[in-house]
N, C-alpha and C positions, 0 to 999 in steps of 0.2 A: 504495498501499499502506500504511494508517494502523498499524504497528505501535506500540502502547504506547497507543491510543487506543479505546475505547471510543462507539459510537454507540447514543442514547438517548434517553428519554420519558420524562418522567412519567406512571408505572405510574396514579393517580386519575383522569388527566383524558387520554384520547388524541388531544383537539385540541389538544392542544400542539405548537407546532413540536420537530420533534431536537436535537440536538448533540451535537459529539464533546468527553469528560472522556476525562482521563486516566485508563486501565488501572487503574494505579498508585494511584488515589484511594476505585477501587469495589473494593480488593480487602482482605482480611486473610493476613496468610502462617499457617500451621499450619506446627507444627517436628512433622516425624519424623525428624531426627535433633538428640539434647541435647547443649546447648554446655555446657560449666564454663569461666572465666578463668582463668587458671592467676595467683593471687594472688602469686606471686613474679616478676611481669614488673611493672615501670614500666607506669602507663598501664593495666593492668589491670581498672581502674574505669569502665575510657569504653567494655567492652567487654557489652553484653546477657549475662545468662544463660539459656538456654534449654532447658527440660522438654516435651517428647514430648505434641503435644496443645497446647499455649500457642497463641493467635491474637497476630500484632502487626500491630502499624501499621505499613506503611511513610512516612514521611517521608519519604526523599533516600534516592537512589540517589548510590553516588560514580562515581568513573570514574575512568583512568589508573590509578595502581597498585594503583591499591581497591578497580579496579572487577570483579565480584561481590558485591561487600561494600555496604552500606547501614545507617542510625538507621533506630530504630524504637522503640518502644513499647508495653509488652504490652496488649491490647485488653481485659483486662480482669484484675480481681485489686488492687497495688497500684499498678500504672501506672510502671514503670520503663521506663526509656530508655537507650539503650545503639546500639554497632552490634553487627551480627551479619554472620554470613553466609550468603548469601542459596543456597546450596549445603542449609542444614540444614532450609529449608524448602520448598514447592511454594505458590503465589495460591491462593484462594477467592474465587471469585466472592459478593460480596454484594444478591442480590436481594429485591425485595419488591414484592409485588400488597398491595395491596385483597382484601380477606374475602368470596370470591362472595355473595351477595345468596340 
């Protein structure tokens, strides 16, 4: 079982070899639940404010006590970065195909 990995190849050259890529590098996370950090809590600037519909690039998943959290960057806009709870978003696979002739 290859959980967390995706087998792929170059879409524009089907003669190239296939290879494994971490799934997190091929996805953006679309926010479905907004989140606003509590600014009265120390360290709140470390958390990423999320708006419904925003896309977040996942840069690192946390483990152990922070399992279910990740560090990410907004895909568009000001490129803010910070920690966010994965349950507030869902992964969306990025696909690219060459236009048909």
